[in-house]
C-alpha positions in Angstrom: 29.9 -14.1 -13.9 28.0 -15.9 -11.1 30.2 -18.9 -10.9 31.9 -18.0 -7.6 28.6 -17.4 -6.0 27.2 -20.7 -7.3 30.3 -22.6 -5.9 29.9 -21.0 -2.5 26.2 -21.9 -2.3 27.1 -25.5 -3.3 29.5 -25.7 -0.3 26.8 -24.3 1.9 24.4 -27.2 1.0 27.2 -29.7 1.6 27.9 -28.4 5.2 24.4 -29.6 6.2 25.0 -33.2 4.9 24.5 -35.7 7.7 22.3 -33.4 9.8 18.9 -34.8 10.7 17.1 -31.5 10.8 17.5 -27.7 10.7 18.4 -26.3 14.1 19.4 -22.8 15.3 22.9 -24.1 15.7 23.5 -25.5 12.2 21.5 -22.7 10.5 23.8 -20.2 12.3 26.9 -21.9 11.0 25.5 -22.2 7.5 24.2 -18.6 7.3 27.7 -17.4 8.1 28.9 -19.1 4.9 25.9 -17.5 3.0 26.8 -14.1 4.4 30.5 -14.5 3.3 29.3 -15.7 -0.2 27.2 -12.6 -0.7 29.8 -10.2 0.6 32.4 -11.7 -1.7 29.9 -11.2 -4.5 30.0 -7.4 -3.7 26.4 -7.3 -2.4 25.9 -4.2 -0.2 26.2 -4.9 3.6 22.7 -3.5 4.6 21.1 -5.8 1.9 23.1 -8.8 3.1 22.0 -8.2 6.7 18.3 -8.0 5.7 18.7 -11.1 3.5 20.3 -13.2 6.2 17.7 -12.1 8.8 14.9 -13.1 6.5 16.4 -16.5 5.6 17.1 -17.3 9.3 13.4 -16.5 10.2 12.0 -18.6 7.4 14.4 -21.5 7.9 13.7 -21.8 11.6 10.0 -22.1 10.9 10.6 -24.5 8.0 9.1 -28.0 8.2 11.6 -30.3 6.5 9.7 -32.7 4.3 11.0 -36.3 4.8 12.1 -36.5 1.2 14.3 -33.4 1.6 17.6 -33.2 3.4 18.1 -30.1 5.7 20.6 -28.8 3.1 17.9 -29.0 0.4 15.3 -27.4 2.7 17.6 -24.4 3.5 18.6 -23.9 -0.2 14.8 -23.8 -0.9 14.4 -21.0 1.5 17.5 -19.2 0.1 16.1 -19.5 -3.4 12.8 -17.9 -2.4 14.6 -15.0 -0.7 17.0 -14.5 -3.6 14.0 -14.3 -5.9 12.3 -11.8 -3.6 15.5 -9.7 -3.4 15.7 -9.5 -7.2 12.1 -8.5 -7.7 9.9 -11.6 -7.2 8.6 -11.8 -10.8 9.4 -10.8 -14.4 8.3 -7.1 -15.1 7.6 -6.7 -18.8 7.8 -3.3 -20.6 4.6 -1.3 -20.2 4.0 0.6 -23.5 0.2 0.5 -23.3 -0.5 4.2 -24.0 -1.5 6.5 -26.8 1.3 6.3 -29.4 4.1 7.2 -29.4 5.1 5.5 -26.1 8.3 7.2 -24.9 11.1 5.1 -23.2 13.8 7.2 -21.6 17.2 5.6 -20.9 19.4 7.1 -18.1 22.8 6.1 -16.6 26.5 6.9 -16.4 28.8 7.1 -19.4 30.1 3.6 -20.3 27.2 1.7 -18.8 26.0 0.6 -22.2 23.1 3.0 -22.7 23.5 3.5 -26.5 23.9 -0.2 -27.3 21.0 -1.1 -24.9 18.8 1.5 -26.7 19.4 -0.3 -30.0 18.9 -3.8 -28.4 15.7 -2.7 -26.9 14.5 -1.2 -30.3 15.3 -4.6 -31.9 13.2 -6.5 -29.4 10.3 -4.0 -29.8 10.4 -4.3 -33.6 10.9 -8.1 -33.9 9.0 -9.4 -30.9 6.3 -6.7 -30.4 6.0 -5.7 -34.1 6.3 -2.0 -33.2 7.5 0.8 -35.4 10.3 2.3 -33.3 12.2 5.6 -33.5 15.7 5.9 -31.9 16.8 9.3 -30.7 20.1 10.5 -29.3 20.1 13.4 -26.9 23.8 12.9 -26.1 25.4 16.0 -27.5 28.6 15.7 -25.4 30.2 12.4 -26.2 32.0 12.5 -29.6 30.3 10.5 -32.2 27.5 9.4 -29.9 24.8 10.4 -32.4 26.7 8.7 -35.3 27.0 5.5 -33.2 23.2 5.3 -32.5 22.5 6.1 -36.2 24.7 3.2 -37.2 23.0 0.9 -34.7 19.5 2.0 -35.8 20.4 0.9 -39.3 21.7 -2.5 -38.1 18.4 -3.3 -36.1 16.3 -1.8 -39.0 14.4 0.9 -37.1 13.9 4.6 -37.7 16.4 7.2 -36.5 15.8 10.8 -35.7 18.7 13.0 -36.9 20.1 15.5 -34.5 23.4 17.4 -34.1 25.7 18.3 -31.2 24.9 22.0 -31.4 21.3 21.4 -30.5 19.9 21.4 -26.9 18.8 18.0 -25.6 15.4 19.3 -24.8 14.8 20.6 -28.3 16.0 17.3 -29.8 13.6 15.3 -27.6 10.6 17.6 -28.4 11.2 17.5 -32.1 11.7 13.7 -32.1 8.4 13.1 -30.4 6.6 15.4 -32.7 8.2 13.7 -35.7 7.2 10.3 -34.3 3.6 11.4 -33.9 3.4 12.7 -37.5 5.0 9.5 -38.9 2.9 7.1 -36.8 5.7 5.6 -34.8 4.6 3.3 -31.9 7.6 3.8 -29.6 10.3 6.4 -29.2 13.5 5.2 -27.4 15.6 8.2 -26.2 19.3 7.7 -25.4 20.5 10.4 -23.0 24.0 11.7 -22.1 26.0 10.2 -19.3 28.9 11.4 -17.2 31.9 9.7 -15.7 30.4 10.5 -12.3 27.1 11.9 -11.0 27.0 15.8 -11.1 24.4 18.5 -10.7 24.3 19.5 -14.3 23.7 15.9 -15.5 20.8 15.4 -13.0 19.2 18.7 -13.9 19.3 17.9 -17.6 17.9 14.3 -17.2 15.1 15.7 -14.9 14.2 18.3 -17.5 14.1 15.7 -20.3 11.9 13.5 -18.1 9.4 16.3 -17.5 9.3 17.3 -21.2 9.0 13.8 -22.7 6.8 12.3 -20.0 8.0 8.7 -20.6 5.9 5.7 -19.9 9.1 3.8 -19.1 12.2 5.4 -17.5 14.9 2.7 -17.5 18.2 3.0 -15.5 21.1 1.3 -17.3 23.7 0.1 -15.0 27.0 -1.8 -15.5 27.2 -5.1 -13.5 30.9 -4.6 -13.3 30.5 -1.6 -11.0 29.8 -3.7 -8.0 28.7 -1.7 -4.9 29.2 1.6 -6.8 26.2 0.6 -8.9 24.0 0.9 -5.8 25.1 4.4 -5.0 24.6 5.5 -8.6 21.2 3.8 -8.7 20.1 5.6 -5.6 21.1 9.0 -7.0 19.1 8.4 -10.2 16.1 7.0 -8.3 16.1 10.2 -6.2 16.1 12.4 -9.3 13.7 10.3 -11.5 10.8 8.1 -11.1 12.5 4.9 -12.4 10.2 2.2 -13.8 12.9 -0.4 -14.4 16.5 -1.3 -14.7 18.7 -2.7 -17.5 21.7 -4.5 -16.1 24.5 -4.7 -18.7 27.7 -6.8 -19.0 26.2 -9.7 -16.9 28.4 -12.0 -19.1 31.6 -10.3 -17.7 33.9 -11.1 -14.8 31.9 -9.1 -12.2 31.0 -10.9 -9.0 27.3 -10.6 -9.2 26.6 -8.1 -6.4 24.8 -5.5 -8.6 22.3 -8.1 -9.8 21.4 -8.8 -6.2 21.5 -5.3 -4.9 20.3 -2.7 -7.4 16.6 -3.8 -7.4 16.5 -3.5 -3.6 18.3 -0.2 -3.6 16.0 1.6 -6.1 12.6 -0.2 -5.6 12.5 -0.6 -9.4 12.5 -4.1 -11.0 15.3 -5.3 -13.3 13.5 -5.7 -16.7 16.4 -6.7 -18.9 20.0 -8.0 -18.7 22.7 -7.6 -21.3 24.6 -10.8 -21.9 27.1 -9.7 -24.5 28.0 -7.1 -27.1 25.9 -8.5 -30.0 22.6 -6.7 -30.7 20.5 -9.8 -29.9 22.2 -10.2 -26.5 19.5 -8.6 -24.4 17.3 -10.9 -22.3 14.1 -10.4 -20.3 15.0 -10.7 -16.6 13.3 -13.4 -14.5 14.3 -13.3 -10.8 13.2 -16.9 -10.1 15.4 -18.2 -13.0 18.4 -16.1 -12.0 18.0 -17.4 -8.4 18.0 -21.0 -9.8 21.2 -20.3 -11.8 22.9 -18.8 -8.8 22.1 -21.9 -6.8 23.4 -24.2 -9.5 19.9 -25.4 -10.6 20.3 -24.0 -14.1 17.8 -22.1 -16.2 16.1 -24.6 -18.5 13.1 -22.4 -19.2 15.2 -19.7 -20.8 17.2 -22.3 -22.8 13.9 -23.7 -24.1 12.6 -20.2 -25.0 15.8 -19.4 -26.9 15.5 -22.7 -28.7 11.9 -21.8 -29.8 13.1 -18.4 -31.0 16.3 -19.3 -32.7 16.1 -22.9 -33.9 14.6 -23.8 -37.3 11.9 -26.1 -36.2 11.3 -27.6 -39.7 15.0 -28.3 -40.1 15.2 -29.9 -36.6 12.1 -32.1 -37.4 13.7 -33.3 -40.6 17.0 -34.1 -38.8 15.1 -36.1 -36.1 13.2 -38.0 -38.7 16.3 -38.7 -40.6 18.3 -40.0 -37.6 15.4 -42.1 -36.3 15.0 -43.7 -39.8 18.5 -44.9 -39.6 19.8 -42.8 -42.5 22.5 -41.4 -40.2 23.9 -38.0 -39.3 26.3 -36.6 -42.0 28.6 -33.6 -42.3 25.8 -31.4 -43.8 23.9 -32.0 -40.6 27.0 -31.3 -38.5 27.5 -27.9 -40.1 23.8 -27.1 -39.7 23.9 -27.9 -36.0 26.9 -25.6 -35.5 25.0 -22.8 -37.2 21.9 -23.4 -35.0 24.0 -23.3 -31.8 25.7 -20.1 -32.9 22.3 -18.5 -33.2 21.6 -19.4 -29.5 24.9 -17.8 -28.3 27.1 -20.9 -28.8 27.7 -24.1 -26.8 29.0 -22.2 -23.7 25.9 -20.1 -23.5 23.8 -23.3 -23.5 25.9 -25.0 -20.9 25.7 -22.0 -18.6 21.9 -22.5 -18.4 22.2 -26.2 -17.5 22.0 -27.4 -13.8 25.6 -27.3 -12.4 26.0 -31.1 -12.3 25.0 -31.5 -15.9 27.0 -28.4 -16.9 30.2 -30.0 -15.4 29.5 -33.1 -17.5 28.9 -31.0 -20.6 32.0 -28.8 -20.4 34.0 -29.2 -23.6 36.9 -27.5 -25.3 36.9 -23.7 -26.0 37.6 -22.1 -29.3 37.1 -18.7 -30.9 35.0 -17.6 -33.9 38.0 -18.1 -36.1 38.1 -21.8 -35.2 34.4 -22.2 -36.0 34.9 -20.6 -39.4 37.8 -23.0 -40.0 35.6 -26.0 -39.3 33.0 -24.7 -41.7 35.8 -24.1 -44.3 37.0 -27.6 -44.0 33.5 -29.0 -44.5 32.9 -26.7 -47.5 36.1 -28.0 -49.1 34.7 -31.5 -49.3 32.7 -32.9 -52.2 29.0 -33.6 -51.7 29.8 -37.3 -51.6 32.4 -36.8 -48.9 30.0 -34.8 -46.8 27.4 -37.6 -46.9 29.9 -40.4 -46.7 32.9 -39.1 -44.6 34.2 -42.7 -44.2 35.6 -42.4 -47.8 38.0 -39.6 -46.6 41.3 -41.4 -46.8 44.8 -39.8 -46.9 44.8 -38.4 -50.4 41.3 -36.9 -50.0 42.2 -35.4 -46.6 45.3 -33.7 -48.2 43.1 -32.2 -50.9 40.5 -31.0 -48.4 43.3 -29.5 -46.2 44.8 -27.7 -49.1 41.4 -26.4 -50.2 40.6 -25.0 -46.7 44.2 -23.8 -46.1 44.7 -26.0 -43.0 46.8 -29.0 -42.0 45.7 -32.6 -42.4 45.8 -32.8 -38.6 43.0 -30.2 -38.4 40.9 -32.1 -40.9 41.4 -35.2 -38.7 40.3 -33.2 -35.6 37.1 -32.1 -37.3 36.3 -35.6 -38.4 36.9 -36.8 -34.8 34.5 -34.1 -33.5 32.0 -35.2 -36.1 32.2 -38.8 -35.0 31.4 -37.8 -31.4 28.5 -35.7 -32.6 27.3 -38.6 -34.6 27.3 -40.8 -31.5 25.5 -38.1 -29.6 22.7 -38.0 -32.1 22.2 -41.7 -31.8 21.8 -41.2 -28.1 19.3 -38.5 -28.7 17.2 -40.7 -30.9 17.2 -43.3 -28.1 16.4 -40.7 -25.4 19.6 -41.1 -23.4 20.1 -37.6 -22.0 22.9 -38.3 -19.5 25.1 -40.1 -22.2 24.3 -37.3 -24.6 25.6 -34.7 -22.2 28.8 -36.6 -21.8 29.0 -36.6 -25.5 29.1 -32.8 -25.6 32.8 -32.8 -24.6 34.7 -32.1 -27.8 31.7 -32.9 -30.0 31.5 -29.3 -31.2 34.4 -27.0 -31.4 33.9 -25.0 -28.2 31.1 -22.6 -29.4 31.0 -19.7 -27.0 
């Protein structure tokens, strides 16, 4: 989503190449480019003006270290101001209260509240080890209650049954009472949305807020809304005491303005960002890491954290030992690596968090989930000996594998070629050659997104 913004900032740094130092003249020209980059990203004009003024003031007083170019010095200032604009630091959920802690979700219809409620419940259950109760107070949208009931089952948390003929206030009060009696730690309440802000909606959400007395009131906003997100956020902030924001659909085609504006518009920190439809696609928001990604510096910390959460450490250790011992990387390992990367969101999700220069080197082919299953099917159609010694796969064996997997021989050859590239890459890993390994990404795995 932030690719266009990243490209613009890369051009900004290039304009200062060859300059000896930062001056009022070259800063003025460069900040004009920064201003256009932010406006194109749909950041609200008042916020852009304040941002540019702050960068100008800091940059003119900036002592350029001899090891830095003026472009690098200015990007350093821009990074600090971007971080400040988005909230300065990560703001974790505050659920330190007498149970049950109530979390109230508010926002327009279609912003992703119901899915975000389930994603949040999953994080609280898995990462925080909390007993969570999901509640739907949306009595207007058809099947909203059924949708949340289904999602609660998928993330394995409690669900409080309600019906569309009940009043939202009555549902909320009964749910909190039930949670107290059944020793639930957290109650996550999904509220009704509208297509646009109206008086009835604000009156209802304000009443729910006063009745439930939530420790966290999270505003859920769609990143695709652009500047409309700021107006909506201001309206909700005026009606409720917002403690945080969940920014959804950050993996979409929006231009990024909401991520840079909504925090400033409401005074509430962005606590989570939705990076996809899957129930594990909700990430804690770190302003400094997002600023680094916008400026093409990548987000290696998040990538490392995801690896710690998702990767089977024991399996990875065994594979490393195996490769270093010279036993080689076989098709069993190739299939296992595909499975590990899928858990981390796929190859493209990993590449998106690399610094821009490395990401360009690592860009490979793209394929859908069907292609990945096809690769796994081809490997599963091989005998144990063929998986450990793929060099024995000659014409007759390839025809048998292709028939077993329901694909052509050409597709079997393609998978074997990808395996060979991955095999070379693993040898580079064992020798510690990172740059060559990244070049080896291209085509090594079948475009995991």
